[in-house]
C-alpha positions as CSV (number, residue, x, y, z in Angstrom):
1,M,14.1,-4.1,15.1
2,I,14.7,-3.4,11.4
3,K,18.3,-3.9,10.5
4,Q,18.2,-3.3,6.8
5,H,18.6,0.1,5.1
6,I,15.3,0.6,3.3
7,L,13.6,3.1,1.1
8,A,9.9,2.6,0.5
9,L,7.4,4.6,-1.5
10,D,3.7,4.6,-2.4
11,A,1.7,6.7,-4.8
12,S,-1.1,4.3,-5.5
13,T,-4.0,6.4,-4.0
14,E,-4.7,10.1,-3.3
15,A,-1.9,9.8,-0.7
16,L,1.8,10.1,-1.4
17,S,4.2,8.6,1.1
18,V,8.0,8.0,1.3
19,V,9.9,6.5,4.1
20,L,13.7,5.9,4.6
21,H,15.1,3.7,7.3
22,F,18.9,4.2,7.5
23,Q,21.3,3.5,10.3
24,G,18.6,3.0,12.9
25,Q,16.8,6.2,12.1
26,T,13.5,6.6,10.2
27,Y,12.7,9.6,7.9
28,H,9.1,9.8,6.8
29,H,6.8,12.0,4.6
30,F,3.0,11.5,4.1
31,E,0.6,13.8,2.4
32,Q,-2.6,13.8,0.4
33,C,-1.9,15.4,-3.0
34,P,-4.2,14.0,-5.7
35,Q,-2.7,14.2,-9.2
36,Q,0.6,15.7,-8.0
37,H,2.5,12.5,-7.3
38,S,4.6,12.5,-10.4
39,Q,5.9,16.0,-9.7
40,K,6.5,15.5,-6.0
41,I,7.8,12.0,-5.5
42,L,11.4,12.3,-6.7
43,P,12.1,15.6,-4.9
44,L,10.7,14.1,-1.7
45,I,13.0,11.0,-2.1
46,D,16.0,13.3,-2.6
47,Q,15.0,15.3,0.5
48,L,14.8,12.3,2.7
49,L,18.1,10.9,1.4
50,A,19.7,14.3,2.1
51,Q,18.3,14.5,5.6
52,A,19.8,11.0,6.3
53,Q,23.1,11.8,4.5
54,C,22.4,8.7,2.6
55,K,23.0,7.7,-1.1
56,L,20.8,5.2,-3.0
57,T,23.8,2.8,-3.2
58,D,23.9,2.7,0.6
59,L,20.6,1.0,0.7
60,D,19.8,-2.7,0.9
61,V,16.4,-2.8,-0.8
62,I,13.6,-0.6,-2.1
63,G,9.9,-1.2,-1.3
64,F,7.0,0.0,-3.4
65,G,3.2,0.1,-3.1
66,Q,2.1,-2.3,-5.9
67,G,-1.6,-1.5,-5.6
68,P,-4.5,-1.8,-5.8
69,G,-5.4,1.8,-6.2
70,S,-5.6,4.2,-9.1
71,F,-4.2,2.9,-12.3
72,T,-2.0,5.9,-12.8
73,G,-0.8,6.0,-9.2
74,V,0.1,2.3,-9.2
75,R,2.1,2.8,-12.4
76,I,3.9,5.7,-10.8
77,S,4.9,3.7,-7.8
78,V,6.2,0.8,-9.9
79,A,8.0,3.0,-12.4
80,I,9.8,5.1,-9.9
81,A,10.9,2.1,-7.9
82,Q,12.1,0.4,-11.0
83,G,14.1,3.5,-12.1
84,L,15.8,3.8,-8.7
85,A,16.5,0.1,-8.5
86,Y,18.1,0.1,-12.0
87,A,20.2,3.1,-11.1
88,A,21.5,1.6,-7.8
89,K,21.4,-2.1,-8.7
90,L,19.0,-2.8,-5.8
91,P,16.4,-5.5,-5.3
92,L,12.7,-4.6,-4.9
93,V,9.8,-5.7,-2.8
94,G,6.2,-4.9,-3.7
95,V,3.6,-4.5,-0.9
96,S,-0.1,-4.4,-1.2
97,T,-1.8,-1.1,-0.3
98,L,-4.5,-3.1,1.5
99,Q,-1.8,-4.9,3.5
100,M,-0.1,-1.6,4.4
101,M,-3.3,-0.3,6.1
102,A,-3.8,-3.6,7.9
103,Q,-0.3,-3.5,9.1
104,Q,-0.7,0.1,10.4
105,A,-3.8,-1.0,12.3
106,A,-1.9,-3.9,13.9
107,Q,1.0,-1.6,14.9
108,Q,-1.1,1.2,16.3
109,H,-4.1,-0.6,17.8
110,A,-2.8,-4.1,18.5
111,V,-5.6,-5.8,16.5
112,S,-5.2,-9.2,14.9
113,D,-7.9,-9.1,12.2
114,V,-8.4,-6.2,9.8
115,F,-10.8,-5.6,6.9
116,S,-9.1,-3.3,4.4
117,A,-11.2,-1.5,1.7
118,I,-10.3,1.2,-0.8
119,D,-12.9,3.0,-2.9
120,A,-12.3,1.5,-6.4
121,R,-14.7,3.9,-8.1
122,M,-17.4,2.7,-10.6
123,G,-19.5,1.5,-7.6
124,E,-16.9,-1.0,-6.3
125,I,-14.3,-1.4,-3.6
126,Y,-11.0,-3.2,-3.3
127,F,-11.4,-5.5,-0.3
128,A,-9.2,-7.9,1.7
129,H,-9.1,-9.6,5.0
130,Y,-5.8,-9.7,6.8
131,R,-4.8,-11.6,9.9
132,L,-1.7,-11.2,12.1
133,N,0.8,-14.0,12.1
134,E,3.4,-15.0,14.8
135,S,6.0,-12.7,13.3
136,G,3.8,-9.6,13.7
137,L,3.0,-9.3,10.0
138,M,-0.5,-9.0,8.5
139,V,-1.1,-12.0,6.2
140,L,-3.8,-12.2,3.6
141,E,-6.8,-14.4,4.3
142,G,-8.3,-15.6,1.0
143,Q,-7.6,-13.2,-1.7
144,E,-7.8,-9.5,-2.5
145,Q,-10.8,-8.7,-4.6
146,V,-12.7,-5.9,-6.4
147,I,-16.4,-6.2,-5.5
148,K,-19.7,-4.3,-5.4
149,P,-20.4,-3.3,-1.7
150,A,-23.8,-5.0,-1.8
151,Q,-22.2,-8.3,-2.8
152,L,-19.6,-8.3,0.0
153,S,-20.0,-10.8,2.8
154,L,-17.8,-10.1,5.8
155,P,-16.3,-12.8,7.8
156,S,-17.9,-13.2,11.3
157,S,-14.7,-12.7,13.3
158,P,-14.2,-9.5,15.2
159,A,-12.1,-7.1,13.2
160,M,-11.1,-3.5,12.6
161,A,-12.2,-1.8,9.3
162,V,-9.7,0.6,7.6
163,G,-9.7,2.4,4.3
164,T,-11.7,4.8,2.2
165,G,-14.1,2.0,1.1
166,W,-16.0,2.2,4.4
167,Q,-16.3,6.0,4.3
168,T,-17.7,5.8,0.8
169,Y,-20.1,2.9,1.5
170,P,-20.9,3.1,5.3
171,E,-24.0,1.0,4.8
172,I,-21.8,-2.1,4.5
173,L,-21.2,-2.0,8.3
174,T,-24.8,-1.2,9.3
175,D,-25.4,-4.7,10.6
176,A,-21.7,-5.6,11.3
177,S,-21.6,-5.1,15.1
178,H,-18.4,-7.2,15.3
179,V,-16.5,-4.7,13.2
180,T,-14.8,-1.6,14.6
181,L,-14.5,1.2,12.1
182,N,-11.2,3.2,12.2
183,N,-11.7,6.7,10.7
184,E,-8.0,7.6,10.9
185,I,-6.4,4.9,8.8
186,I,-8.1,5.6,5.5
187,L,-5.2,5.6,3.0
188,P,-2.0,3.5,2.8
189,D,1.3,4.9,4.2
190,A,4.7,3.6,3.1
191,H,5.8,3.8,6.7
192,S,3.7,0.7,7.4
193,M,5.6,-1.1,4.6
194,L,8.9,-1.3,6.4
195,A,8.3,-4.5,8.4
196,S,7.0,-6.4,5.3
197,V,9.9,-5.2,3.2
198,A,12.5,-6.1,5.9
199,S,10.9,-9.6,6.3
200,A,10.8,-10.3,2.5
201,F,14.4,-9.1,2.1
202,S,15.7,-11.3,4.9
203,Q,14.0,-14.3,3.4
204,G,15.2,-13.6,-0.1
205,E,11.7,-12.8,-1.4
206,T,12.8,-9.9,-3.7
207,V,12.6,-9.2,-7.4
208,D,14.9,-7.3,-9.7
209,A,13.7,-4.1,-11.4
210,A,12.6,-5.8,-14.6
211,A,10.3,-8.2,-12.7
212,A,8.5,-5.7,-10.6
213,Q,4.8,-5.8,-11.4
214,P,1.7,-3.7,-10.4
215,K,-1.2,-5.4,-8.7
216,Y,-4.3,-3.8,-10.2
217,V,-6.8,-6.5,-8.8
218,R,-9.3,-5.1,-11.4
219,D,-8.0,-6.7,-14.6
220,T,-10.6,-5.2,-17.0
221,V,-12.4,-1.9,-17.1
222,T,-15.5,-1.3,-19.2
223,W,-15.6,2.2,-20.7
224,K,-18.8,3.7,-22.0
225,K,-18.1,5.3,-25.4
226,L,-19.4,8.8,-26.1
227,P,-22.5,9.1,-28.4
228,G,-21.5,9.0,-32.0
229,R,-18.1,7.2,-31.2
230,E,-19.3,3.6,-30.9
């Protein structure tokens, strides 16, 4: 049971999602709208707040998808969350997009181990292994990484695979009989952020707007210059 009043948003991938939990009710929007996030996100937030008859200042905390994902999308998530937090003087909680998908798998399919993978372009994926803890939250095993599919070595434990990475590179799972592919959970949804945000808030694990940071995972990108522009 989530007691806090929470607004959570994510624009880190092709999906755009916003969720509001207020006075025991949850208001949610999810859609795939590549390259339209910046135009749509604030009107969607206003729409959910109006539906709930809620003001930003009525909230306890704001959650945001901190990546990994597209560089532009991750920056949109962080910037919008920061702006709202500044305006309403609210704390922030950043949640991994990979953890969101793992949490959704746990909530919908009662699995305890999840391999999350997002297509990172340039022949790579963002990958992480999550495992359910006693509090019902998916906790990172090892670290999130960006890796070429051919170099990925999956843990041998039975698990569910979620995310666009497996659709883009299905050959990874060719010999992985211990892994169940879920073709429905392919992009992160802010709705699956609520439990993590509530837990972090109750334990005082929040940051103020100035300290909110994206989590790109890929720290450097090599760009090929056009001929004649070296």
